[in-house]
C-alpha positions, 0 to 999 in steps of 0.5 A, spaced: 104 864 616 103 863 624 100 868 628 107 870 631 110 871 624 104 875 622 104 879 629 111 881 628 111 883 621 105 887 622 108 891 628 114 892 624 110 895 618 105 899 622 111 902 626 114 904 620 108 907 618 107 911 624 114 914 624 112 916 617 106 920 619 109 923 625 115 925 621 111 928 615 106 932 620 112 935 624 116 937 618 109 940 615 109 944 621 117 946 621 116 948 614 109 952 615 109 959 611 107 963 617 114 961 620 120 965 617 126 961 616 129 964 622 123 962 626 123 955 623 130 954 625 129 956 632 123 952 633 127 946 630 132 947 635 128 948 641 124 941 639 130 937 639 132 940 645 126 939 649 124 932 646 130 929 643 126 930 636 131 928 630 128 928 623 133 924 620 133 919 626 126 918 627 127 919 634 122 921 639 117 923 634 110 922 638 113 927 644 115 932 638 108 932 636 106 933 643 111 938 645 108 942 638 101 941 641 103 945 647 107 950 645 104 952 638 097 950 638 095 954 632 101 951 628 098 944 629 091 946 628 093 949 621 097 944 619 091 939 621 086 943 616 091 943 610 093 935 611 086 933 610 087 934 603 093 930 603 094 923 599 096 917 604 101 912 602 099 905 602 103 904 609 099 910 612 092 907 610 094 900 613 096 904 619 089 908 619 085 902 617 088 898 623 086 903 628 079 904 626 078 896 627 082 897 634 077 903 636 071 898 634 073 893 638 074 897 644 068 901 643 065 902 650 058 900 647 061 893 645 060 889 651 054 885 650 057 877 651 054 871 655 056 864 657 052 862 651 057 865 646 063 860 648 062 853 646 061 848 652 061 853 657 054 853 659 054 846 660 060 846 664 057 851 669 050 847 669 054 841 671 058 844 677 053 850 679 054 857 680 060 861 682 065 856 680 070 855 675 070 849 670 076 845 671 079 846 664 079 854 666 082 853 673 089 854 670 087 860 667 084 863 673 090 861 677 094 865 672 089 871 672 090 871 680 097 871 680 098 877 675 093 881 679 096 879 685 090 877 689 085 872 690 078 874 685 073 877 689 066 873 690 063 879 686 068 878 680 067 870 679 062 870 673 066 875 669 072 871 671 069 865 668 068 869 661 075 872 661 078 865 662 074 862 656 076 868 652 083 867 654 083 860 652 080 861 645 085 867 644 091 862 646 088 856 642 085 859 635 089 858 629 090 864 624 085 861 619 079 860 624 080 868 626 074 872 624 071 879 626 065 876 630 070 872 634 074 878 635 068 882 637 066 877 642 073 877 646 073 885 646 066 885 649 068 880 654 074 884 656 070 891 655 065 888 660 070 886 665 074 893 665 067 896 666 067 891 672 074 893 675 076 886 673 082 888 668 087 883 666 093 886 662 095 879 659 088 878 656 088 885 652 095 883 649 092 877 647 087 880 643 091 885 640 096 880 638 090 876 635 087 883 632 094 884 628 094 877 626 087 877 623 089 884 620 095 881 616 092 875 614 085 878 611 090 883 607 094 877 604 088 872 603 082 877 603 078 874 608 073 878 612 
């Protein structure tokens, strides 16, 4: 299975799982014992009117939860407390586990990365001198400038080189080569770049796609 296929399959599954979680939560609110049938019906109508929520159509679920949080905070809190003892479905557990991995990658403390972490980069920089971009990374640097809509400032040259190296690896890695340490390295690079005010949107998308592929493949083949 290719990375693209893994990504598509995972997104389809986790989207369905998210809808299941949100739908179950909202219905628990509407059926809360402290609400009379009349109150529940009225709340359901208001929910639909304000957010477009329709439990039979799986539409606007997240907005529905946001609306309940702002208008009925005690209800949300009460259902959350009751929900702690609920058993999760396999799909819900998968979505929850993926979210935990995602949080680990984008944790603000995950930002330690160096030139030596990228194969061949240190040697390439030694050959051309500081504050320059190796030839094999220049096409990526050009793409970054095009996306960001401006030339890279001198103060961002160093981090741009690391981001370029990460992007090159993320685009070229095969699904069988993906591992957790490599994902953490890429995330650390992007986290460090974000902290320096050098965020690259398509790099974040590439990381997300590789994480989905890694998660899907590791669940199928038991890799770490």
